N, C-alpha and C positions, 0 to 999 in steps of 0.2 A: 299082845303077841308074845309068844314064847321064843326062846333062844333058837330053836331049830327052824322056826319060820323066818326069823331074821337072817339066819345063816343061808337058808334056801333062797331068799330074795337077793342076798348079796351074790351068791353063786350065779343066779340067773342074770343079775344086773351087769356083772363084769363083762360077759360076752357081748351084751347089747351095747355097752359103752365102748368096748373095743371096736365093734363093727361100725358104730357111728364115727369114731375117730378115723378109722381106716377109710370109710366112705368119703369123709370130708377131705382127706388127703388125696384120694384118687380124683375127686372132683376138681380140686385146685390144681393138681398136676395136669389134668386134661385141659383146664382153662389156660394154663401157662403154655401148653403145647399148641392149642388153638390160636392163642395170641401170637405166638412165634410164627405160625403159618400166615397170619395177617401181615406181619413184618415181611415175611418172605415174598408175599404177593407184591408189596411195594418195592422191595429190592429187585425183584425180577423185572418189574415195569421200568425201574431206573436203569437196569442193565440193558434193556431193550432200547431205551432212548439214547443211550450214550453213543453207540455207533452212528446213529443218524445225526446227532449233534456234531460229532467229530468230523463226519463226512461233510456236513454243511459248512464247517468253519475252516477246514484245512486249506482250502484254496486261498482264503484271506490271510491266514496266519503262517506265512512262509518262514518267519523267524521264531516260531513258537513250537517247532516240532517236538522238542523235549517235553513240553507240557502235555501235548496231545499223546505222545507215546506213554508218558507216565499214567495218564488217565486210562488208556486202553489196557496197559499192563495191570493196573490196580483192579480194573473191572474183571479181567481174566482171573486174577488171583481170588477175587471174591466169589466168582462163579465156581471155581475149582476147589475152594476151601473144603477140607474134609470134615471138620467138626464144627459145632455151633460156635465154640469159642474162637476158632480160627476164622470163621466167617465174620464174626463181629469185628475182629481186629482188621481183617481185610476190608470190610465195609467202611470202617473208620478211615482207612488210608484212601479209599475211593472218594469218600466225602471230602477229605482234605484236597485231593487232586482236583475234584470238580470245583471247589472253591477257588483254587488258583486259576483254573481254566476260565471260569466266569469273570474273574477279576481282570484277566488279560483282555477280555472283550472290549474294555473301555479304551484300549489303544487303537481300535480299528473302527473308524466312523462308518465305513461301508458295511462292515459286519453288523454294527448296531442297527443299521437301516434295513437289513435283509429280513423279509417277512418270514421266510422259512426258519431262520435262526431265532427270531423273536417268538415264533410259535413253539419251537422246541424248548426255548428258555422257559416259556410259560408252563409247558407240560412238565418240565423238570421241577420247576418251583412248586407246582401243585403236588407232584409226587413226593417231593421233600417234605411238604407240609403234612401230607397223609402219613408219610413214614414217621415223622415226629410224633404224631398222635398215636400211631401203632406202637412205637417204642414206649411211650408213656403208659399206655394200657398194659403192655407186656410187663414193664417194670412194676406197675401197681400189683399185678397178679403175682409176680415173683416175690414181692414184699409180703403179700398175704400168705403164700405158701411157705416161705422161709420163716415167717413169724409163727405159723402153726407148727412147723417142725421143731422150732426151738422152744415153744411154750409148753409148760406143764399142763396136763399130764401126757400130752402127745409126744413130748421129747423122750419119754421113757420107752416108747415103742417104735417111733418113726424110723429110726436108722436100722433097727433090728428087722423091720419088715420091708426094707429096701428103699426107703424114701430119703433123698438127699436134697440139700438146698439147691435151688436153681441159680444160674448166673445172671446178673443184671446186664442189660445192654447199655454199656457206658459210651458216652460221646467222647470223641478224641480230645486230647488236651488242647488247651488254647481256645481261640475263638473260631475254630474251624468246624464246629459241630454241624452247621447247616450252611450250605453255600448261599451267599447273599446275591440275589439277582434283582437288578433295578429295571423294572419294566416301564418306567416312566419315559423311556426313550421315544416311544411312539406317540406320546401325548401331543395333541395339536395336529397330528396328521389325519387325513381322511382317506 
């Protein structure tokens, strides 16, 4: 091969390589967005369960109005959050509030025996588990996208063509990441 052929191949290869890099970034960005929508589905389900849970327990929990109010306010903030980052922070506050609410249940024997409350707890636990899986999938895709954006040679062009790192969905500080629900309360009943 002569020099002009090699030069021609390089000139042709560069746009192909750039197109492949661009397409891989677009694919990952779309996967991150789709994964966020899966989180959003679970968050919406959780938002829908909370009013039913609060309504079911408020008659039992006369002295826990502050806890109920905090959960409802956190839910409203999460629903009305403007940006994805604000939504993540609000959802973490809601998760912490739900954890406190469910911990209070232990003080109320009649509440622990209420079938409606037990069903709502079970639905909330299922939703929280699905949310945890959706968050993990989202964070895995964010890691892939961010790694691609930061890796050579993609790092040379990614920011210039409008790609930025995505934000991880972080759990709240402490042990409040997922409300702990003890469903063994109904064991032995028929």
